[in-house]
N, C-alpha and C positions, 0 to 999 in steps of 0.2 A: 777228531778228524784224523784219518790215516795220512801219514806223510811219506812221500816217495823220495828216495835218495838215489841220485844218479852217481855211479862209480866215477872215480876221478882218474881214469887212465889218460896219459898225456898224448896230445897230438895237436896239430894246428886245425882246430875245428872250424874256424872262420875260413881258412884257406880251402879246406875240404868242401865246406858248404858252397863257397864261391865257385870252385872248379866243377862241382857236380850239380849245382843249382838246388841245393837243399839247405834247410835251416841248420845252423851250427849245433842245435840240440840233437837233431837227427844224426848229424855227423858224430857226435859224442856217443849216441846209442849204438851206432854201427861200430865204432872203435871199441866199445865195451863188449862187443861180440867177437873180439879179437880179429876183426877184419881190418887189416893194416895197409896192405899194398894197394896202389891205385887200381891195378887190374882187378883185385879182389873186390874193391868198393864198386867198381863199374859193373862187375858180374852180379853183385848183390842187388844193385839198383836196377839193372837192365838185363837180368838173366832171361834166357829163352827156354821154352818148354823142352827143347831137345837136350838141354843141360841138366834137367832133373834126373835123379836116379830112377831106375826102373821100379815100378810098383811090385814087380815079381821078386824083389829083394826082401819084401816083408814076409815073415814066417807064415806059412799056410794060406797065403792069399789066393792061390789057385784053388785050393780046397774050398775056401769061402765063396769064391766066384761060382764054383760048380754047385754048391748048395743053393745059392741064390737063384741061379738059372733054373735049377730043378723046382724050387718052390714057386717061382714065377710061372713056369710051364704048367704046374699042377693047380694053379689058382689058389695057392695057400696064402694066408695072411702073413705079413712080415711086420714086426714091430721094432721100431728104433727106440732105444732108451739112451738118452744123452744127458749131458750135464747142463746146469742152469747158467753157467758162466758164458762169456761171449764166444769162446771157441767151441764150447759144447753146442750152443744154439746155432752157430754158423755151420758147423759140421753136420748137425742134424738137418738143417735146411738143404744143404748140398746133397746129402745122401737121400733125403726124402724126394727131392725133385728128380734126381737121377734114377732112383728105383721106379718112381711113378712114370717117367718117360719110357722105361723098359716094360711097362705094363704090369708092374707089381701092384698087388693090393696091400698098400702100406699105410701104417699109421705110426704115431710116435707118442712117447711119454717123456716129459721133462719133469723130473722129480722136484718136489717143493723143497726149497732150501731149508726151511725150518722143520717141517713135518717129517721129511724123509732123510734129513741129515746131509 
């Protein structure tokens, strides 16, 4: 069985948990992400969409959007190939639903962990 180890950075995990209404284990995980100040913790737990960085900061995102728009307009098929882990499946679902709502002819392939590596 795989064993998980939580790093041991120091903080008052019970106090943080009490103040923010979270379990001390969650407080420890937040601290392990080097989120220390109360303002940072509050932002991490209660962030707003306006505070997210612009997607335009991703390299070539505008080019990718143009290609997708073109393929949707032309009625071309779009295939999503994602990973089998939880973030791969989740991002696959979000992308599939989003493209479908835009009228895309979209399907997906999630590789087999054993067969595809």
